[in-house]
N, C-alpha and C positions, 0 to 999 in steps of 0.2 A: 541270266548273268547276275541278277541282283538278289537271288534267293537267299544267299548266305547273309547278305546285309539285313534283310527283313526277318529271317529266321533266327539269327544269332546276334543281332545288333544290341548294343548296350541299352537302348531305349525300350526293348521288349519286356513286357510284363511277364513275370514268372510265378506269380501267385495272385489269387483273386483279391480285389480291392472293394471295400464297402465305403460309400460316401457317408460322412458324418454330418450332423446337423449344421456345422459351421462351413461345410463345403469342401473340407479336406478329405483325404482318404486314409483308411487304415487297412493293413493287410489282415486277411482272415484265411482260415484253412479251407481246403476244398470241400470237405464234408459240410461245413457251415454254409459255404456259398451255395452249394447245390440244394441243401435243405431250404434255405431262404428263398431261392428262386422258385423251387417247387411249391412252396407254401404260397407265394404271391400269385403264381399262375393258377393254382387251385382256388384261391380266393376270387380271382377274376372269373374263372369258370363258374364257381358257385353263385356269384352275385349276378352275372350277366349272361351266362351260357357259354359253352365251349365254342360255339360258332362265332363268337365275337373275338376270338383269338386268331390272329393272322400270323402264320409262321413265315418269317423272312430269313432264309438261309444264306450262306455265303455264296460263293461262285468263283468263277475263274478257274484256270488250269490248276489242278492238284488240290482243289478244295471241294470235293464232292461228298463230304460227310453228310450234308443236309439231305441229299438224295437217299442216302443209305439209312438214316435214322429219323428223318422227319415223319415218316409214316407212322411209326410206333408212337411218337410223341403226340401227333395229331389225334390218333385213335384214343390214347390215354386221356386226353383233355376233351375229347368230343369236338375238336376243331375241324374245319373243313377246307380252309383256304391256305395256300402257300405260294411263295414266289421266291425269286433269287436274282442275283445280278446277271445270271445267265439268260434270263428272259430279255433283258435289254440288249445283251450282246448278240443273241441268236435270232431274235425276231426278224431282223432285216434279212437274214439268210433264208427264212421261210418264204 
């Protein structure tokens, strides 16, 4: 019933934001955001090893992209571990 509120609400971000040194945020384009995140993940992998990267995906109904794409990301980084909100939701059912 509230999907429209969350998906299309006026509070929703529509562009990536980067934190500035003073704590405020600036809008940046998607290519810049993706490149910066990729560079930071690669730096962690190179400094500490990919197995130190823990993938935490989304979860909940209608948010299963982590399951579809996390494997490729984990392999690319050499990471081994993943979790999501579904773990907390579904473990009691098991």
